[in-house]
KETORNU-504933 format. One record per residue (C-alpha): x, y, z. Coordinates in pm, whole numbers, always signed. Example, Ala and Ser with C-alpha at 12.3 -4.5 7.8 and 13.67 -1.06 7.14 Angstrom:
2
       px       py       pz
    +1230     -450     +780
    +1367     -106     +714
This chain:
193
       px       py       pz
    -1087     +445    +2203
    -1296      +90    +2081
    -1289      -46    +1745
    -1572     +167    +1570
    -1780      -43    +1267
    -2096     +149    +1118
    -2406      -62    +1094
    -2379      -97     +743
    -2084     -238     +759
    -2022     -627     +725
    -1714     -794     +901
    -1743    -1208     +848
    -1735    -1390    +1170
    -1364    -1515    +1188
    -1210    -1183    +1081
     -952    -1039    +1323
     -945     -664    +1371
     -677     -506    +1605
     -766     -215    +1860
     -900     +136    +1761
     -982      +69    +1405
    -1241     +265    +1220
    -1493      +30     +952
    -1712     +331     +781
    -2015     +265     +557
    -2059      -26     +325
    -1705     -163     +414
    -1695     -607     +405
    -1405     -765     +569
    -1424    -1122     +487
    -1401    -1408     +757
     -943    -1476     +660
     -871    -1132     +706
     -595    -1041     +924
     -573     -636    +1027
     -361     -512    +1270
     -434     -196    +1517
     -533     +189    +1451
     -650      +97    +1106
     -923     +280     +911
    -1123     +148     +679
    -1323     +456     +428
    -1652     +352     +264
    -1726     +111      +30
    -1375      -62      +81
    -1369     -469      +44
    -1072     -689     +229
    -1019    -1042     +125
     -990    -1365     +325
     -599    -1405     +212
     -500    -1074     +306
     -264     -925     +599
     -288     -580     +706
      -35     -425     +941
      -64     -122    +1215
     -180     +193    +1151
     -300     +127     +747
     -528     +381     +637
     -805     +222     +314
     -929     +505     +194
    -1258     +488      -24
    -1385     +200     -343
    -1044      +32     -277
    -1098     -375     -284
     -791     -543      -96
     -803     -868     -289
     -656    -1196     -182
     -295    -1249     -160
     -233     -879      -63
      -25     -806     +211
       +7     -442     +373
     +238     -388     +603
     +232     -135     +886
     +170     +270     +813
      +66     +178     +425
     -153     +483     +323
     -395     +333       +6
     -551     +669     -178
     -937     +667     -257
    -1003     +413     -569
     -685     +311     -605
     -674      -90     -734
     -532     -392     -639
     -466     -730     -943
     -403    -1108     -806
     -470    -1264    -1137
     -221    -1163    -1395
     -428    -1292    -1744
     -773    -1305    -1585
    -1086    -1440    -1847
    -1425    -1495    -1724
    -1416    -1795    -1857
    -1115    -1968    -1716
    -1101    -2020    -1351
     -714    -1908    -1209
     -780    -1908     -843
     -497    -2173     -804
     -269    -1919     -982
     -327    -1585     -746
      +29    -1383     -748
     +128    -1262     -413
     +139     -845     -367
     +321     -702     -101
     +346     -338      +17
     +600     -264     +251
     +603      -61     +545
     +506     +339     +529
     +442     +304     +119
     +184     +573      -39
      -49     +423     -313
     -189     +718     -459
     -546     +795     -570
     -687     +543     -868
     -327     +374     -932
     -320      +31     -988
      -51     -200     -825
      -40     -565    -1066
      +10     -861     -909
     +316    -1050     -780
     +468     -692     -720
     +637     -534     -392
     +670     -174     -339
     +902      -67      -70
     +921      +57     +234
     +814     +445     +212
     +794     +428     -210
     +524     +689     -338
     +317     +604     -602
     +166     +868     -772
     -215     +917     -887
     -349     +737    -1175
       +7     +583    -1180
      +39     +169    -1304
     +299      -34    -1119
     +374     -344    -1309
     +764     -462    -1148
     +907     -413     -802
     +950       -8     -670
    +1238      +66     -500
    +1222     +187      -83
    +1153     +570      -70
    +1111     +583     -471
     +879     +774     -647
     +693     +632     -930
     +427     +825    -1206
     +271     +751    -1496
     +143     +454    -1743
     +345     +173    -1655
     +463     +349    -1400
     +864     +495    -1366
    +1072     +608    -1109
    +1142    +1025    -1099
    +1266    +1074     -802
    +1297     +992     -425
    +1056    +1044     -128
    +1129    +1091     +266
     +962     +903     +510
     +765    +1267     +562
     +636    +1249     +225
     +906    +1482     +110
    +1105    +1462     -237
    +1414    +1454     -183
    +1649    +1625     -416
    +1871    +1368     -522
    +1978    +1198     -885
    +1812     +844     -962
    +2158     +687     -944
    +2463     +776     -797
    +2646     +867     -458
    +2448    +1163     -315
    +2307    +1275      +16
    +2041    +1467     +137
    +1827    +1553     +452
    +1467    +1579     +490
    +1393    +1950     +570
    +1109    +1835     +785
    +1234    +1576     +968
    +1574    +1616     +977
    +1631    +1268     +850
    +1949    +1196     +643
    +1947     +991     +329
    +2211     +857     +138
    +2226     +709     -193
    +2460     +439     -303
    +2374     +320     -692
    +1993     +293     -741
    +1948     +236     -318
    +1836     +506      -93
    +1865     +444     +288
    +1796     +609     +576
    +2093     +709     +838
    +2023     +641    +1191
    +2176     +808    +1441
């Protein structure tokens, strides 16, 4: 399947889109954007110039991926979630040279209406709940909720909550995939066979 771009979408000359992407109504992808294969951009999405997006990323309706944001492979951006790139914006003060970089690692989910404050890293397969405000780095596999976001648990790669404490020594198995996870201190890791 070839990349599909709706007639109402604008993809600026110079933007790079991988194979089999879907670009829906009223999307604007800026000239400097670098986008991998099999990505989907819902209605009214904006992608800035200084943006890198990996493969198989889904950006739902009404999301703006501003400059200085990187989304690794398999990231899910829920409807109307928000990225920022200036920590202390003022209309009368130009701060384009003060952008703080944001990194969303492989497989992370950013729930509907959540906000990712610039300068943070969201770990691999982390899950940010709907409406949460992330203002500090998020560990791999962490389940984050609230304002400001706080960790309330751990999630599997499959998107299932794991029955583990927030810290300590423990193991859990994903009931859907059989993947085994090991908690050591405050870090969760996936054990490969």
